[in-house]
C-alpha positions, 0 to 999 in steps of 0.5 A, spaced: 933 348 296 929 343 301 925 338 297 918 336 300 914 330 298 908 331 294 904 326 299 905 329 306 900 329 311 899 331 318 898 326 323 896 327 330 898 323 336 899 323 343 897 330 343 902 332 338 901 335 331 906 332 326 906 335 319 912 331 316 908 324 315 908 321 308 905 315 304 908 311 299 904 307 294 907 301 290 914 297 291 917 301 296 924 299 295 924 302 288 920 309 290 925 315 289 922 318 295 926 314 299 933 317 296 930 324 298 927 323 305 927 318 311 923 316 317 924 313 324 918 309 323 914 306 317 908 301 317 906 297 311 898 297 311 894 293 305 889 297 301 885 295 295 888 296 289 882 301 286 883 305 293 890 306 292 890 308 285 884 313 287 889 315 292 895 316 288 890 320 283 888 325 289 881 323 288 881 319 295 884 322 301 888 317 305 883 316 311 878 314 306 883 309 302 884 306 309 877 306 311 875 301 305 879 296 308 883 290 304 881 283 301 884 277 303 885 271 299 885 264 303 891 260 301 890 253 302 897 250 304 894 243 302 890 244 296 895 240 291 894 234 296 887 235 296 887 236 288 891 230 287 886 226 292 880 228 288 884 226 281 885 219 284 877 218 286 878 220 293 875 225 298 879 230 301 878 230 309 883 233 315 885 229 321 885 233 327 890 228 331 895 228 326 894 236 323 894 234 316 889 232 310 887 225 309 884 222 302 878 218 304 875 212 299 868 211 301 868 209 308 875 208 310 882 212 308 885 210 301 890 204 301 895 209 298 900 214 299 899 221 296 904 224 292 904 231 289 905 231 281 911 235 279 911 242 279 909 245 272 905 238 270 898 239 268 896 236 275 900 241 279 896 246 282 899 253 283 897 257 289 890 260 290 893 267 290 893 270 283 894 277 280 886 279 280 884 286 281 882 285 288 889 283 290 893 287 295 897 292 294 902 295 299 902 302 302 907 304 306 905 310 311 911 313 314 910 316 321 915 319 326 911 316 332 904 313 331 907 306 328 907 303 335 900 303 335 899 299 329 904 294 331 900 293 338 894 292 334 897 287 330 899 283 336 892 283 339 890 280 332 896 275 333 893 273 340 886 273 338 888 268 332 892 263 337 886 263 342 881 261 336 886 256 334 886 253 341 878 253 342 878 249 335 883 244 338 879 243 344 872 242 340 876 237 336 878 233 342 871 234 345 868 231 339 873 225 339 870 224 346 863 222 343 865 218 337 863 212 336 867 205 334 866 197 332 863 191 336 866 186 340 864 179 339 869 177 345 866 170 345 868 163 345 864 160 340 865 154 336 871 154 331 868 156 324 873 160 320 873 159 313 880 157 310 886 162 311 886 164 304 879 166 304 880 169 311 886 174 309 881 177 303 876 179 308 881 183 312 883 190 311 891 190 309 893 197 308 900 199 307 904 200 314 903 208 316 908 212 319 902 215 323 901 209 327 901 211 334 907 208 338 906 203 344 907 208 349 901 212 346 894 212 348 887 213 345 881 215 349 886 213 355 887 206 353 894 203 350 895 203 343 898 197 341 902 196 334 900 191 329 906 188 329 906 187 337 899 184 336 901 179 331 906 176 335 902 176 341 897 171 337 902 167 333 901 171 326 893 170 328 894 163 327 887 159 326 889 155 332 889 161 336 882 163 334 877 163 340 870 165 336 868 168 330 863 174 330 859 178 325 864 184 325 871 180 326 874 174 329 877 173 336 884 170 338 887 168 344 894 172 345 899 173 350 902 180 351 910 181 352 908 183 359 905 176 360 898 179 360 893 174 357 888 177 352 883 176 347 884 180 340 878 182 336 880 182 328 875 186 324 873 184 318 874 189 312 867 187 309 863 191 314 862 198 311 861 201 318 867 198 322 871 204 323 865 207 326 863 201 331 871 201 332 871 208 335 864 207 338 866 201 342 873 204 345 869 210 347 864 207 351 868 201 354 873 207 356 868 211 360 865 205 364 867 201 370 863 195 372 865 188 375 860 185 370 863 188 364 869 186 359 875 190 360 878 193 354 886 193 355 887 197 348 887 198 341 891 199 335 890 206 332 885 207 327 890 209 322 893 202 323 894 197 318 888 193 321 883 195 326 884 191 332 881 191 339 885 188 345 880 185 351 881 181 358 881 174 356 875 171 359 876 163 359 870 159 360 866 161 354 859 164 353 853 163 356 850 160 350 856 155 350 854 152 356 846 152 355 846 149 348 853 150 345 859 146 345 859 146 353 852 144 354 853 137 357 858 139 362 852 139 367 855 145 371 850 150 370 845 148 376 839 152 377 843 157 383 848 158 377 843 160 372 840 165 377 846 168 379 848 169 371 841 172 370 842 177 376 849 179 374 847 180 367 841 184 369 846 188 374 851 190 368 845 192 364 842 196 369 849 200 370 849 201 363 842 204 363 844 209 369 850 211 364 845 213 359 847 207 354 843 202 351 847 195 349 842 194 343 845 187 342 844 183 349 844 175 347 847 169 351 853 169 346 855 176 348 855 174 356 862 171 357 863 167 363 870 166 368 872 160 371 867 162 377 861 163 372 861 170 374 859 174 368 862 179 363 858 182 358 861 184 352 860 186 345 859 194 345 859 195 337 852 197 337 851 200 343 849 208 343 848 213 348 840 214 349 838 219 343 837 226 345 832 226 339 826 222 340 824 223 332 831 219 330 829 213 326 834 208 324 833 203 318 839 199 319 839 192 322 840 192 329 841 187 334 840 179 333 834 175 330 830 172 336 832 178 341 830 184 337 825 188 340 818 187 336 817 194 336 823 196 332 820 193 326 814 198 327 818 205 329 825 203 327 827 205 334 831 202 340 831 204 347 833 201 354 826 197 354 829 194 347 835 191 352 829 189 357 826 185 351 832 182 349 834 180 357 827 177 357 829 172 351 836 171 355 832 169 362 827 164 357 834 161 355 837 160 362 830 156 364 830 152 358 837 151 355 834 152 348 836 157 343 833 163 341 831 161 334 831 154 332 828 152 325 828 145 327 822 146 332 815 147 330 814 153 326 810 156 331 816 155 336 821 157 332 822 164 336 823 162 343 820 168 345 813 166 342 814 159 344 815 161 352 809 166 352 805 160 349 807 155 354 806 160 360 799 163 358 797 155 357 800 153 364 805 148 361 811 151 363 813 144 365 814 143 358 819 149 357 823 148 363 830 144 362 828 137 365 836 137 368 834 143 373 829 138 377 823 142 376 818 136 377 822 133 383 825 140 387 819 144 389 824 150 390 827 150 383 820 149 381 818 155 385 824 159 383 823 158 375 816 159 375 817 166 378 823 167 373 818 165 367 813 170 370 818 176 370 821 174 363 813 174 361 813 181 363 820 183 359 817 180 353 811 184 352 810 187 345 808 194 348 815 197 351 811 201 356 808 194 359 815 192 360 819 193 367 825 197 367 832 194 368 833 196 375 826 193 376 828 187 373 834 186 377 830 188 384 825 182 382 831 177 381 834 179 387 828 178 391 827 171 388 834 169 390 833 171 397 826 167 397 831 161 394 836 162 400 830 163 405 827 156 403 833 153 404 834 156 411 827 153 412 829 146 410 835 146 415 830 148 421 825 143 419 830 137 419 833 139 425 826 139 428 825 132 426 831 129 428 829 132 435 823 128 435 822 121 437 822 116 431 815 115 428 812 108 430 811 103 425 818 105 421 815 110 417 820 115 414 821 122 415 819 127 410 824 129 405 827 136 405 823 137 398 817 135 401 817 139 407 819 145 403 813 143 398 808 143 404 811 150 407 810 153 400 803 150 400 800 151 407 805 154 411 807 152 418 802 147 422 802 146 429 805 139 431 800 134 433 801 130 440 802 123 440 
């Protein structure tokens, strides 16, 4: 006698009608039906426990049980790590670059390595799946032929899952491209480092991480250096190698193994936004290419023992050094050099604005000079892309006192016109050789911008201009300095809508430079004409080039009188 299973059902597929299909509920290997029948194809499908029970009791058809679907509980493979992180006071995050969780303490990775507690301990956390009523129950459905169809469906889900994972990786990479990183004060400022024992306390000193990227790796397209490599390049960050000291870190002179001379920025631990600014600086500098912007060679990994930025070394200090710092008495900043510095700085800022970037910390300490006095604008830690949300405000300190747009204190927004205001202060510094803020001056003149506006409005510009430039004796310098002062006056307007754009400032400065060149051409022509004429009777000395130029500016060319 042939034993027929109680749970047979009919399966119609490919136009054929199979009546020897059956289903099993529960742990299939122990089901007694397997000792009676066998099938060529079997497929396991998860169903709800309640649906399986009703199907077994014949209160639900097979089709109805399948249509109710099934429950899935997500099992987090990192749950125990994150639980341990929370127990130690941190917050669990995920590093998309490494593909693993990271424990965050405040605004930085925690300075310890997570270790899992032993299994079975009070702090050990088991898997999320438990034996709840909604857990899945295996159901085997034997099909002579139709199992291949379900296998195809499973393959489709696998392809869909892989595509979703790829989209997530691409989205994470895109997010990295607009990340933000730390300000570089790569300037030559007077040595003002605290004693080394105190300095060491202000620098992050996390345990070395195996996740630190190797030397041949890249980050945002620039080289990633190891901490040990830069430590060796700077002679263990020797105080004798320190070039300057900024608000976010110290800058050190270094020589890489390949012979490149570099400036290494070492970021302070006590700056709570240093990681954001570190990423901001790297992200911005790697997307920009301009002859008057400092070049970023590379950095350490953001998970390194310390955050370090590596720049080209610019050897001739800052504009501030030459105007009112340790190089101020060199006498190398003639009027022509100062005008060239103004033009090259304006060119760099105009390029930033064309690239939709606001510098937000324009000042003479951030304008580096090479040996030929060409400009390299630095310090992009505070820089930002133009805001897309015009209602966004920031109450965090922005920029440097003496250079900050006065409208910032009213609306807490910085725009490209804020850079224009700061550049106006730089122009006044180039004219006067005075600091942007000096508490030793009269209380009405502590702020250089206010002082300059008063002098210009009262027609006492001669009291502002650096006497070493020859403002009183050289009419060409007087003319050029007056035009630059008038341009600075426009940049320093209280209302930003009244200020010119950086492109307009650049065009105006180039026009002033062309007038300077044309004035010198006029002098040469007049001198040659004087040499061709007969000597004046009575031994009268011919006019000097300055006096000739002054006459030209005042009344233009006059016809020669006959003797």
